[in-house]
C-alpha positions, 0 to 999 in steps of 0.5 A, spaced: 500 459 458 503 460 464 502 466 469 509 469 468 507 470 460 500 472 460 499 479 457 492 482 459 490 487 454 482 489 454 481 481 455 483 475 459 480 473 466 474 478 464 478 484 465 479 490 461 485 495 461 484 501 457 490 503 454 494 499 459 498 493 458 499 489 464 503 483 464 501 478 470 506 476 474 503 471 479 496 468 481 494 464 487 488 459 488 490 459 495 495 464 498 499 460 503 505 462 508 512 459 508 512 455 515 518 452 519 515 445 518 509 441 515 508 439 522 507 446 525 503 448 519 498 442 520 498 444 528 496 451 526 490 449 522 488 444 527 488 449 533 485 455 529 491 459 529 491 459 521 486 459 516 488 460 509 481 463 507 483 469 512 489 472 508 487 478 505 493 483 502 492 490 503 498 494 501 504 492 496 511 495 495 517 492 491 524 493 491 529 489 487 527 482 487 522 482 492 515 484 493 512 486 500 505 485 502 501 487 508 495 483 510 489 484 514 490 483 521 487 476 523 488 471 529 488 466 524 494 468 520 502 468 523 504 475 520 501 481 517 508 483 513 511 478 508 515 478 502 516 474 496 520 474 490 518 478 484 520 472 479 520 464 480 523 459 476 517 454 479 511 454 475 507 454 482 506 461 485 511 463 491 509 462 498 509 468 503 515 469 508 514 473 514 518 479 514 523 480 517 522 474 521 516 470 524 519 472 531 518 479 530 511 478 529 505 478 534 505 473 539 499 471 544 501 475 550 501 482 545 508 484 546 508 491 544 515 490 541 513 486 535 510 488 529 502 488 531 498 490 525 502 492 519 498 497 514 501 502 509 508 500 506 513 505 502 520 504 500 525 510 499 531 511 494 536 508 499 533 501 500 529 502 506 522 499 507 517 504 511 512 500 515 506 503 518 504 499 524 497 500 528 499 497 534 494 494 539 489 498 543 487 492 548 494 491 550 496 499 550 501 498 544 501 505 541 502 505 533 509 505 530 513 506 524 518 501 522 524 503 518 528 496 515 534 497 512 533 492 506 540 491 505 541 487 511 533 486 513 535 489 520 531 494 523 534 501 522 528 505 526 522 504 530 518 511 531 512 510 536 506 515 536 502 518 541 496 514 539 493 507 537 490 505 531 487 508 525 494 508 521 492 507 513 497 510 508 504 514 507 508 517 502 515 519 503 518 526 501 526 526 500 529 533 500 536 536 501 534 538 507 531 532 510 526 526 509 519 526 511 513 522 511 506 524 510 501 519 514 494 518 513 490 515 518 482 513 518 478 519 517 481 523 522 481 531 520 489 531 520 495 528 517 501 526 521 508 529 519 514 525 521 521 527 520 527 522 519 533 526 521 529 529 528 525 522 529 520 527 530 512 527 528 507 532 529 499 533 527 497 537 521 490 539 521 486 539 515 480 543 517 473 540 514 477 534 511 477 527 514 483 524 510 483 516 509 488 516 502 494 520 500 498 521 494 504 526 492 506 529 486 513 527 483 515 534 481 519 538 486 516 545 484 510 546 487 509 539 489 502 537 492 499 532 497 493 529 494 488 527 500 481 523 499 476 522 505 473 515 506 466 514 503 466 521 500 468 523 492 472 529 493 479 530 491 483 535 495 490 538 495 495 541 500 502 544 499 508 540 501 512 546 502 508 548 507 508 541 511 516 541 510 516 548 513 512 546 520 505 548 519 500 545 524 494 547 519 493 546 512 487 548 508 485 543 503 483 545 496 478 542 492 480 539 486 475 535 483 470 529 484 470 522 483 464 517 481 466 513 487 470 513 493 478 512 493 481 508 499 488 508 495 492 513 491 498 513 487 501 518 483 506 515 478 513 518 475 509 521 469 504 525 474 498 520 473 494 519 479 491 512 480 485 511 485 483 504 487 475 505 488 472 502 494 467 496 493 468 497 486 471 492 480 475 498 477 481 503 478 481 510 475 486 515 473 487 522 472 492 526 469 494 531 474 497 536 468 490 537 466 483 539 469 480 534 473 477 528 469 476 521 471 478 515 466 478 508 468 484 504 467 483 497 469 476 493 470 475 486 472 467 484 471 464 482 478 469 483 483 467 481 490 471 484 495 471 491 498 479 493 497 480 489 490 486 493 488 492 496 490 498 498 487 506 501 488 512 503 483 518 500 484 525 504 483 525 504 475 517 506 475 514 500 473 507 500 476 505 494 480 498 492 482 494 487 486 487 484 484 483 480 489 477 477 489 474 473 495 469 468 491 473 466 484 479 463 482 484 465 481 483 469 488 489 473 488 493 476 482 500 480 481 500 484 475 505 489 472 506 495 467 512 498 464 514 505 466 512 507 459 505 505 459 502 512 462 504 516 456 499 513 452 494 513 457 494 520 458 495 523 452 
């Protein structure tokens, strides 16, 4: 049985997928990069600038025939933003290719013009990849937002923030009057709003809520932004309309309480909110059209990693999910589920 045809439904690799039919796309015993040459890889292994055990996937985005991953920053990996194909004719899983090139990633001098530490990823409707970059406090490199045109892999815009570090995740709000990004930082009592047309960003205070993860409802009418705090179980929402209108303070409304603490959230095209739970071996969901009720939609026995899951949607609404385990084989897997599956999950 190849990793391209494995259907995971209530069993397989000690996994549960309640009312969710996932297909496995790839699995890796050990992740590796595409290197300019085998000699360059051997040299990096020898001098300690590369260690395959230090590759930890954090965020995922999918566009067309490409998957994009951001990786946890380490001095032992050459890049924190990589791409790979969505399918392969080879039986071996693909290697990770630094995106858009190895040259644009951090070098030894701490060049602020490089991608220092990639974090949250999103692709918009016209094929632009948005990437949060932590920056480098030790080198006075501010946090940045990179926007790449995926038609030619060229940098379309770099927006520099007034702060360094604590970047986490973002959602993109495309409207007739402009395109906005709403950005969550690590446990700050605010979110960051960015307006693409003006190339301008500002802080919106969220009193009493130190935001870490963020998601946005798909409906234009009364569109909501969902907020979660680190190490807390409470889910909040605020009005997106208020953010578009330039408010500098938004009062979060309590929606409900999870059984764990989400570190990553996403709302699919059917209005189901998915939440990856910190240090747990399951992911949960909630049908946002109904009163708050948590349901587990994917579970793997005895996972050992603080961030075992993350997910994204592609242009047609396919749900892509990563599963990472630091102690087992396979160490890393990518799964996908068709756009229709949430209908049965939330009925």
